[in-house]
C-alpha positions in Angstrom: -82.0 42.0 62.4 -78.5 40.6 62.2 -76.4 41.0 65.3 -73.8 39.3 67.5 -72.2 36.2 66.1 -74.4 36.3 63.0 -72.3 39.2 61.7 -69.2 37.0 62.1 -70.9 34.4 59.9 -71.8 37.0 57.3 -68.4 38.7 57.1 -66.4 35.4 57.3 -68.7 34.0 54.6 -68.0 37.0 52.4 -64.2 36.7 53.0 -64.2 33.0 52.0 -66.7 33.3 49.2 -65.0 36.3 47.5 -61.7 34.5 47.8 -63.0 31.4 46.0 -64.9 33.4 43.3 -62.1 35.8 42.5 -59.4 33.1 42.6 -61.3 30.7 40.2 -64.4 31.5 38.1 -63.9 35.3 37.9 -60.2 35.5 37.7 -59.7 35.0 34.0 -62.5 37.5 32.9 -61.3 40.1 35.4 -57.7 39.8 34.4 -58.8 40.3 30.8 -60.4 43.6 31.8 -58.1 44.8 34.5 -54.8 43.2 33.6 -52.7 41.2 36.0 -51.6 44.2 38.1 -55.1 45.7 38.2 -56.6 42.4 39.2 -54.0 42.0 42.0 -55.0 45.4 43.4 -58.7 44.7 43.1 -58.3 41.2 44.7 -56.2 42.7 47.5 -58.7 45.4 48.2 -61.7 43.0 48.4 -59.7 40.7 50.6 -58.6 43.5 52.9 -62.1 44.9 53.2 -63.8 41.5 53.9 -61.1 40.5 56.4 -61.3 43.8 58.1 -65.1 43.4 58.4 -64.6 40.0 59.8 -62.2 41.2 62.5 -64.6 44.0 63.4 -67.5 41.6 63.7 -65.5 39.2 65.7 -64.4 41.8 68.2 -67.9 43.2 68.5 -69.6 39.8 68.9 -70.3 38.6 72.5 -68.5 35.8 74.3 -71.1 33.1 74.4 -71.2 30.0 76.7 -68.7 27.3 75.5 -70.1 24.3 73.7 -68.1 21.9 75.9 -65.8 22.0 79.0 -62.2 22.6 78.2 -59.6 21.1 80.5 -55.9 20.3 80.4 -56.5 17.2 78.3 -57.9 19.2 75.4 -55.2 21.8 75.8 -52.5 19.1 75.7 -54.0 17.7 72.4 -54.1 21.2 70.9 -50.5 21.9 72.0 -49.1 18.8 70.3 -51.2 19.3 67.1 -50.2 22.9 66.9 -46.5 21.9 67.0 -47.2 19.5 64.1 -49.0 22.2 62.2 -46.0 24.6 62.7 -43.7 22.0 61.2 -46.0 21.4 58.3 -46.1 25.2 57.7 -42.3 25.7 57.8 -41.7 22.6 55.7 -44.1 23.8 53.0 -42.0 26.8 52.2 -39.2 24.9 50.4 -39.5 22.8 47.2 -43.3 23.2 46.9 -44.4 22.6 43.3 -47.8 24.1 44.2 -46.4 27.5 44.9 -46.7 30.1 42.1 -43.3 30.7 40.5 -41.8 27.6 42.2 -38.6 26.2 40.7 -39.4 22.5 41.3 -41.6 21.0 38.6 -44.4 18.8 39.7 -43.4 16.0 37.4 -40.1 15.4 39.1 -40.7 16.8 42.7 -39.9 14.3 45.4 -42.5 13.5 48.0 -40.3 13.7 51.1 -40.7 15.3 54.5 -43.9 17.2 54.9 -44.9 16.4 51.3 -44.9 12.7 52.1 -47.5 13.5 54.7 -49.7 15.6 52.4 -49.2 17.5 49.2 -50.9 20.5 50.9 -48.9 21.0 54.1 -49.5 24.7 54.3 -53.2 24.4 53.9 -53.4 21.6 56.4 -51.3 23.7 58.8 -54.0 26.4 58.6 -56.8 23.8 59.0 -55.2 22.3 62.0 -54.8 25.8 63.5 -58.5 26.3 63.1 -59.4 22.9 64.5 -57.2 23.5 67.6 -58.8 26.9 68.3 -62.3 25.4 68.1 -61.2 22.6 70.4 -60.0 24.9 73.2 -62.3 27.9 72.7 -65.7 26.6 71.6 -67.7 29.8 71.7 -70.0 30.7 68.8 -68.0 33.4 67.1 -64.7 31.5 67.3 -66.3 28.3 65.9 -67.6 30.4 63.0 -64.3 32.1 62.3 -62.1 29.0 62.8 -64.5 27.0 60.7 -64.2 29.5 57.9 -60.4 29.2 58.0 -60.7 25.4 57.8 -63.1 25.7 54.9 -60.9 28.2 53.1 -57.8 26.0 53.6 -59.2 22.6 52.7 -61.6 23.6 49.8 -58.8 25.9 48.6 -56.4 23.0 48.5 -58.9 20.9 46.4 -59.4 23.8 44.0 -55.7 24.3 43.8 -55.4 20.6 42.7 -58.0 21.2 40.0 -56.3 24.4 38.7 -52.8 22.9 38.6 -54.1 19.8 36.9 -55.7 21.9 34.1 -52.4 23.8 33.6 -50.0 20.8 33.8 -52.0 17.6 33.3 -49.2 15.1 33.1 -46.9 16.8 35.7 -49.6 17.3 38.3 -51.0 13.8 37.7 -47.5 12.4 38.4 -47.3 14.5 41.6 -50.7 13.4 42.8 -49.6 9.8 42.2 -46.8 10.2 44.7 -48.7 12.2 47.3 -52.1 12.5 48.9 -54.6 15.2 49.7 -55.4 13.7 53.1 -52.5 13.4 55.6 -50.7 10.1 55.7 -52.9 8.4 53.1 -50.0 8.1 50.5 -47.8 6.7 53.3 -50.4 4.1 54.3 -50.8 3.2 50.6 -47.0 3.0 50.2 -47.0 5.6 47.5 -44.7 7.7 49.7 -42.3 7.0 52.6 -42.3 8.9 55.8 -39.0 10.6 56.7 -36.7 13.2 55.4 -38.3 16.1 57.3 -35.7 18.8 57.0 -34.0 20.3 60.0 -35.3 23.8 59.0 -38.9 22.5 59.1 -38.4 20.9 62.6 -36.3 23.7 64.1 -38.2 26.5 62.4 -41.6 24.9 63.2 -40.6 24.5 66.9 -39.5 28.1 67.1 -42.6 29.4 65.5 -44.8 27.2 67.8 -42.8 28.4 70.9 -43.0 32.1 70.1 -46.6 32.0 68.9 -47.9 30.2 71.9 -45.8 32.5 74.2 -47.3 35.6 72.5 -50.8 34.3 73.2 -50.8 35.6 76.8 -49.9 39.2 76.1 -52.1 39.3 73.0 -55.2 37.6 74.3 -54.9 37.6 78.1 -54.6 33.8 78.5 -51.7 31.4 78.1 -51.5 28.7 75.4 -49.2 25.8 74.6 -46.6 24.7 77.1 -46.8 28.2 78.7 -50.1 27.2 80.1 -48.2 24.8 82.5 -45.0 26.8 82.7 -46.8 30.0 83.7 -45.1 32.1 81.0 
């Protein structure tokens, strides 16, 4: 009988699995039958149901013994990494050739700012969020949920590369040549230069990080980020 954290694994697996299946192998045949609008409704319904089931399972699962002791050192690491993730997230919202309907073609897009770090700054922001939450809250249900988010982000980024390459082989190949999937690899290989991070990415990322970590206490009952030390 499935119970406890196992239900989190089942529901999170369903959320991630249906996302991959519907976004890639089943998308075209379903669009042919349902149309774009009908597919969007169907996809949204499946995502909402599987996400809702995951939230329910997570809330119902017990708080197990942590896999390792968590002290101020790990919290300090997570605090800094989450700031970097927030900057990646905010920086990804402008001039992203990977976004559907974007106005910047991949063939001519410049790998500056967060895109010099990785061509998938948004996905890496989510992955870093998941990693930080595992680091400071290593209980079974949280490791499963956060691991699912990491898997969804990083495998999704790789599949995104494949899809965009099939739609725009020359343009996407040019973009891949100036960027890297893994953070900082293109910079280390001198295919991109670090710098040019926009003020909106830094200021916006800092604000999001500050507000999100402050909201942690009223939402979860324990402080996160710098508020852990400031007592906010």
